[in-house]
N, C-alpha and C positions, 0 to 999 in steps of 0.2 A: 402178351404185350411186350413188344420189343421196340427199340429205337425211339423215334420222336414222341410217340404216344406215351410211353413210359416216362420219358424225360419231362414231358409236359405235365404229367400227373405228379411226378416228384417235385417239380418246380412249383406247381400250385400248392402242394402240401407244405413245402418249405415256406412259401410266402404266407400261407394261412397261419401256420404255427408261429412264424416270425412276427406276423401282425398281432397275434394274441399276446406274445411275449412283450412286444413293444407297447401294447396297450397296458399291460400289467406294470411295466417299468414306469410309464408315464403316470399311471394312477398312483404308484408308490411315491414318485417324486413330488406329485401334487399334494398328496397327503402329508409328506414330510414338510413341505413348504408351508402348507396351511397350519400345521401343528406349530411350526416355529413362529409364524405370525401370531397365532393365538397366544402362545406363551409370552411373546414380547408385549402384546397389547393388554394382556390380563395378568401380568406378573404379580402385581400387588394382591389381586384377588386370590390367585393361586397360593401365594405365600400366607395369606390370612387363613385360608381353608386348611392348609398344611399345619399351621400353628394350632388351629382349633382341633384338628385330629390328634395332634400330639398331646394337647391339654386333656382331651377326652380320654385318651389312653392312660394318661397319668392319673386322672381321677378314678378310673375304673380299675387301676392296678393296685389300689390300696388294700392291704391285707391285715387281718387281726393277728394276735399272738399265736394262734393255731395255724396260721398260713391260709386261712379261709378269706375269700374276698369280703371286704367290709360291707359291700352292697348286697351280699347274698344272705338271705334270711333262712336259717336252718329250719327244717320242718318241725323239729321239737320246740324251737322257740315260737314258731307260728302257732303251734298247738297250745302252748302255755298261755300265750297272749289271748287266744280265743277263749280258753278256759277262764282266764281272769275276767274277761269282758262278760261272760255268762254269769260268773259269780257276782260281779258288781250289779248286773241287772237283777238277779235274784235277791240280792240284799236290798236294792232299792224297792222292789215289790214287797218284800217282807216289812220294810219300814213303813211303806204306805198302808199296808194292811193292818198295822197296829194302830193307825190313826195318828201317829206322831210324826208323820213325814212332811210337815209343812204344807204346801199347796193344797 
């Protein structure tokens, strides 16, 4: 392929690639514009959500004296609470079985 045929193919390829690139640039420009419009029209909502995220982070970033997050329950503590609950249940059943348990 020499001469005009090759030049026509090259021109077609350049126009196709150029069209794709132009489409991408237009899409990006439209997205940027839409994003700016969205930010302007919803600025208060965005600021409120941002403040709520900061507050949530602050609440979850509280640590105890050992550096463990305050909201984190250690497995050993969870086990002790479960053991205590079972002991209370057993005590309540023992009191009922003696007949001195009220109800």
